[in-house]
N, C-alpha and C positions, 0 to 999 in steps of 0.2 A: 500493498500500499503505500509505504512513504517514497519509494523509488515510482511511481505513477503519478504521483504529486508532483516529484521533481521533474520527471518528464515533460509535464505539463508545463512546468515552469520556463524549463528553458527551451521550449521552442515556440513560447510566445513570439509575437510580432513586436518589433522595436518601436518604441516611442519615446522619446524624452520630453520631461514636461518639467514647468518651475515648480509645481508642488513637491515638495520636500520632504523628509523625517531624517534628514542628516546631513553631510556635506552637498552644496550644490553638486549637480550632476557634469556641469561643463561649463565650458566660457562662455556658451550662448545665453546663460542666467546669469549675468553679470549686472544687470538692471539698469546700466550706464551709470552707475554710482562709482567715481572714483574711490572710495574707501574698501569695494570687493575686487580691486585689483590686485591685492595680496592674499586674497583666500584662497585657500586651500578647495579642491573642487576632485570628486570622485575620479575624473578621467586624468590630472593630473597628479593624483597621488597613485593611481594605479600603475600609469606610464611609467612613473619615476620609479617604484619599486623592481617592475619587471623588467626595465633594463638593467638593474643595478644585479637581479638575479642572471640575467642573461651573459651579461658582462662577466660573471664568475664563472659561468658556465662555458662560456666561451676559451676562456684562460685554462681551464682545465681539460680541454678538449683538443686532442692532437688533430692539426690541419692534415689535409688529403695526403701529403708529402711525409705524414709522420712527424714533422714538428710542432713543436707549439711555440705560442707566443708568451714573452717573460710578463711574470704577475706584473700588474699595476699596468700594462698597455692600456689595458679596456678599462679595468676596475677605475683608473686614474685619469679618463676621460674628463673635462669639466663638464663639458654640455653634452652628455650623449643625447644620441638616434641611433634609431635601429640604423641607418645607413653610415653614419660614423664610426658605430661597432665593428661593423662587416668590412670598413674602407680599414679600419686598424688589424682587423684580422685577418684578411685574405689579401691585401694590397689594396691600393684605391684604385677605384673603378673596375675590379676584376669581378666582381659581384653583387646584384642589386639585391637587397634587402626589401623587396617586393612582399614577400609570403610572410617574414617576419612582421613587417609592419600590418598585413591583413591580419596576423595571429592577433597582435595586441591590440587591435582597433576591435577584433571580435569580442573581445574579453570587455573590453571598457563599455561596448553597445548592450552586453548584457548585465552588467553591474549597473546601469541606469535604468534596466528596462523593471527593476525592482520597485522602483520610485512612480512607476506605471500599474504595472499588474498588482502589486502590494503595497501599495501606498497605505492605506485602511487596515494593514495587519502587524499589529504593533508590536509581533517576536519579530520581524523581518526586520524591525529597525531598534530592540531595544529598547522599546517605549513603553510606557506604564508599567513598568517593572516586572516587565516579562524577559527577564534576564536567563533565567532557569530554562524557559520555554526557547529561546532562543541559541541558547547554547545547545539544547538537546538537537533542536534544527540542524544547527552547523556541525555539529558532530555525526548526524546522519548522512549530512550531504557529504561529509568527508570521507567517511567510510565507503560511501555510493562511486564518489571519485576514483579512488585507490580501487576498487573492485572493477571499474569501468576502462580504468587505464591498464590494467594487469589483462584484460580480455584479450583473447585468441584475436579478435579483429576488432581491437579498439577503434573508436569512433572518434578522434580527436576534436574535430568541428564541435560536437556534443559535449567534449570536456572544457573546451576553452569556453562555452555559454555556460556550462554550468559553474565553471571557476569565476566569470564574472559574479556570477549571484552570491556566491561566497565570500568573496570580496568586498562583495558591498556591506555586507553585516558585517562582517569585521570592522572596517571602517565605519559605519554608525557608531559603534560600539564607544568609540573614543569622543564621538562628538555627543552623545544622546546620555550616558549615564555619569554616574559622579565618580568614576574610576579617575579621570586627570585631577579635580580637585583632591582626592585621596591619595593618589600616589604620585602623581606628579606626570613627568614624561617617561614613563617606564611601561614598557609592551608585557599585556597579559599573555604569558606564551602557552599557557594553558586552555585558552577561549576555545571550546570547540572540539577540543580534543577526548576521545573516547577514553575513559579510565580516569580522566584528570578529575580533579576535586572543584568544585563549585566555589567560588565565595558566597557567604549567607548576603540573602538579599531578605532587604525590609518586611516584615510580616503586615498583613493587610491592617493591623490594628496602630502600626507604629509610626508619628508622625516625621515627616522628613524633611519639610522645608517651611521656612516663615516669607509672610506676605511681603513684597516687595514692588515697586514701579519700575522704570528702565534701569535702574542704578540696582543690581540685584546681586553686587558682591559679598558674598559670608552668608546667603540668604538660607543654605544647606546646614540644617541643625542635627542631622542624623551623625552618628559616630560610631567608633569602635571597628571601623573598617567593615563596616557593610555597605552593600552594594542599592542604590536606588536608580532612578530613572525618571523623566516627567511623563504625564501624561498627556497626549495629545488631542483636541478635539475633532472628531471625525472617524479615530479607530475603533477598533472592536474592542479596545478596553477602554472602557471610561473612567473619569476621573471621580473617584468618590468623596460623597460630601465630609467635610471636616468636623469631628466633636469638638473641636477647640478656635472655633472662629472667632469667639470674642478675644482669644490671644494670640490671633493673625497665623497661627499655623495649621498644616494641612499636609496632605499629599503635595510632592513637586510639579509642577506642571512643566511640560515642554517650553511653552515662550515661543513669543515671537506674534508679529500681525495677524497671522493667518490661523494662531490658535486661541479661539474666544472665548474657551472656559477659563485662560490665564487669568482675563483679564476680571471676572466676576466669581470664580471658586477659589477658597480658600485652601490652600498659599497661593496668589496671584505672583504674575512674575513667572519665574521658568530658569532653568540651568543648560538650555542647550549652548553649545557651541559651534554652530555651524557656520557660522558669518561671522566677519569683522564689524558687520552693522548691528550696532545696540538695537535698533527696532526690531529684528529680526531673529537677534541670539542674545537673549539676557547676559548671558557669559559670555559675551564676545571677546573678552579681555585673556580668553583662553585657548581663544581659536588658531592661534600659532601651534601653542602646544600639542592640542590635540589633531592636527593636521601634522604635524614632523611624527607623530606619534602613532599615526594611519600609516603611513609610508613605513617605517620601519617595521611595523606589525603586518602589514601586507607582505614586505620582504621576506621577515620572518616565517611565516606563514607557510612559504613555498622553499624555503633556503635556509630556515634555522637549524643549527646543529640538534641534533636528535630527535628534533620535532617538526622539520619541513616536510612538505611532499617531495619534493626532491629525493632525500634518502628512503620514501617509501613506494614511490614507482622506478628508480632507478633515472641517472642520465640519459639514459637513450631513448624512453620516453617522454623525458622533457624537451629533448630537441624535437622529437616529432609535433610534441603541444605546440611550440614554436615555430615551428619548420624552420630548422636553423640550417637543414642539408643544403648543397649546391646545386645538386642535381633532383630531378624527379624520379619517379622508379622508373624501372624497366619491366614491361608486364607482359609477358607470356599468357597466352591462353590455346590449350593444344589440346587437340581430336586424338587420342592417341587409340583410337578402333585401328584393327587390323590393317585398312587399306593404307593407311597413314605413313608407311616405313620412310618413303623416301623424302617427305616433308619434313619429318623429325629430325632425319638425319642430317639435313639442310639446316633447319633451324639452330641443332648443336654446333653447327662446323660454324656458321656467322656468329652466333654467341661467343663463341671461345674467340674469337678474333674481335670483337667488340671490349671483353675484357681483357684481354691483354694491351690492347692497346690503350687503356683510359684506367687502366690499375696505377691508383696514387696519383691521380692528376684531378686537376678541379673539373674536368669533362667527363669524371665518372659519374656512374648514374649511382647515386645516392642508396638505394636498394635493389634487391629484384625479388620481382614477384613470379612464381611459377603456379599457375593454374593450369589442371589435368580432368579431361570430362572424357567419360565413356558411356556406357549402357549397362546397368542400370544407375541412376543418379547418384546414388548410393557412394559411387565409384568416383565420384567427382574430389578432389583435393587442390588445396592452396598451401602454399609456402612462400616466407617472407624472411629474406635474407640480406644484411648489408654485405655479407662475404662475399667475394666473386670464386672464390674457390669453391664454396659450398654450391654455388651457384650452379660451377662448373659440372660439379660431382650429381648433383641432381639432374642438369639436363643428360650427361651421360647416363645416369641410372633409368631411362626413360624406355619401357618397352611396350610396343603396340600389341594390341590383342583383341578379339571380340569384335560386338557392333556389326552382326550380322545382317539385323533390319534395316542396316541405313542411315534413318536420322537419329539424330543422338543429342545429349542434354546440353547444348551449347549454352543456353541462356545460363542454367544454373553455373557452369564454369565462369562465364562473363560476371555474374555477380557477385561468386566469392572474389573473384579477383578485384574489380572495382570497391568491394568495401573494403579492403586492407590496402589498395595502393594510396600514393600523395596525391593530393588535388593535381590538375594538371599534366596528368601523366599521359602518354600515349600507349594504348593497347594493341599489341601485336597478336589475331586472331586465326589460328591455322586449322581448315576443316574441309571436308570436301562434302560435307551432309547438311541435311537441312535441320533445322532446330524441332527436335521432342517435343519441346517444352514450350511451345511461342507465347500461353497463356502469362509469362513470368516478360514479356518483352515491355509491359509500362514498367514493373517496378526498375530493370535495369536502365531505363531510358532516366527514370527519376535520379535513380543513383548517379549515373554518368555526367548528369547535367548537374547536380549539385557539385559535384568535383569536378567538372570541367576537363572531363576522359573523352578521348576521339577515340575510339576504335579502327584500327587498322586490318580490314577483312582480306586473307591470302587464301583465296579459294580455288582449290586443284579440280574442277567440275562438278558435276555434282552427281551425287551416288544413286543409283536406284534400289529397289530392294533387293538386288542380285548384285549390286554393288557396281554397276556398270557404270562408267563418267559418260558425262554427257556436257555438254555448254550449260554452265550455270544462269538460271534467270530468277531464281528466288524472290520475290517481294519480301520477305520477312530481312534480309538484307539490307536492302533499300531502304525499308522503312528505320531501320536501327541506323544506318549513316545519316539519312536525312534530317532525323531528330537529335542528333549529337553529332554532328560533325564530322563524321568518318568518311572514309573512301574505302572502296571496295577495288582490289586487284585479282583478276581472275588468270590463271595461271594452266600447264599442263603440270604433268610428272617431270618431263624433259628439262622444261622452263625453271622449275624452281628455284634449282639453286642459283640463277640470276636473280630472280622474284625477291627472295630473303634477303638480298642487300639493300632493299629500301630501309630496313632496318637501322643500319647505321648511316643512310643516307637523308632520311626523312625525321627521326625523330627527335622530339624536343629534350631529351630526357639527359641527354649528355651535352647541351651547350655550355659553354664557358660564362654562360650567362644562365645557368640554369635557374635562379632564385628569382627569376623578373616575372 
């Protein structure tokens, strides 16, 4: 059930709004006031932290030629951007950082979507003393993230979206609770981590704030290391009436112009630190501390010693999460039925040449995907490796067998391959038969379109029920190619050795600018 809820969230349509219940989403929400120029916003916080993590990851990762950059080369950059990191790592102008930039932007977009899709749910923002509930939500999301990242066919686009939501909650903790007032600019390292203790939260009968107007310094009366947060008008947790109105104390409000209850319900005022604007944030004077701490907390959540996601999912998965590789996937989908022996032999030969010519170079494929299909569909197999020697061994081990009734489970093989390959990869499909599973055509088109994968079909005639080869005219290949920008090459057994050379001629997978 928890996974279903998160799946619904991470596939929501992006929409940025001015209404927030934490830091401002981005610089589009500056209101035109000069005081907001120094505001920390969710996009700033997220990008700054992610670039720090990526800089360390790249410094720890050997380049394609096996060398490493010196420590501090990337982490010491004064004004890092994705392209500046790549220029310092690969050499200026060698690799464009488009994919890395897109990855960061996806995380930022789904960070902002929380203020649209869950603005009224206090626990997503740690409002209304929903601190324990927010902690548990974060913990469940973290476990889901780790599980999805370790899955055999991990979908890293979904993981980027989920990470954006998680980071929004972490960042809001510092703008909305009394953590900064209580602990200062210290990161709550245990926040949202399964098995870690939750600090005590003020119980329903405990009064936490005294009334104030816009000058709301020292209005928190709660002591003893106990957490609280402000109640905000319009959210699902309503601010309770105070039993001590005459004394001017009650539960804290979130505060600000859009929080109506903070003006009439005791205690009036509020404690949010979202902005530097006093009318929006009663604790505006602590905004800088909250923003800086949110940056460090975001960074530590991903790469903190002993607690970071990097240690839990591994460097290889983290590199895929941020698309740090220089090339795309080199994808083969191969029919291994009995009539395909000549085609398989030709593909083996050409693949070996590509690997030998690009091994250890910037223009090498970042990974190899081999999907084989036969009949029945249960014989479909997909494998992924970054090791060219492993790919060679897989190719050499292919054996052709079976398939007497001609049509094969082509779509099953293509779907499994597109699930695991990187975006913008080209796929080379070798078969002599129609698809036995045409009902999956729409499924493949949806997946290939999302990843911008274009199949190149190398067809060696059309096989009949007696395995007789005739000129191919199948409509399904035409439909697939038209829908996702693919190409159909028809050839013969005698010409297959020349035809497979298109793999090295046409593929974008091993361009020196493979990250563009």
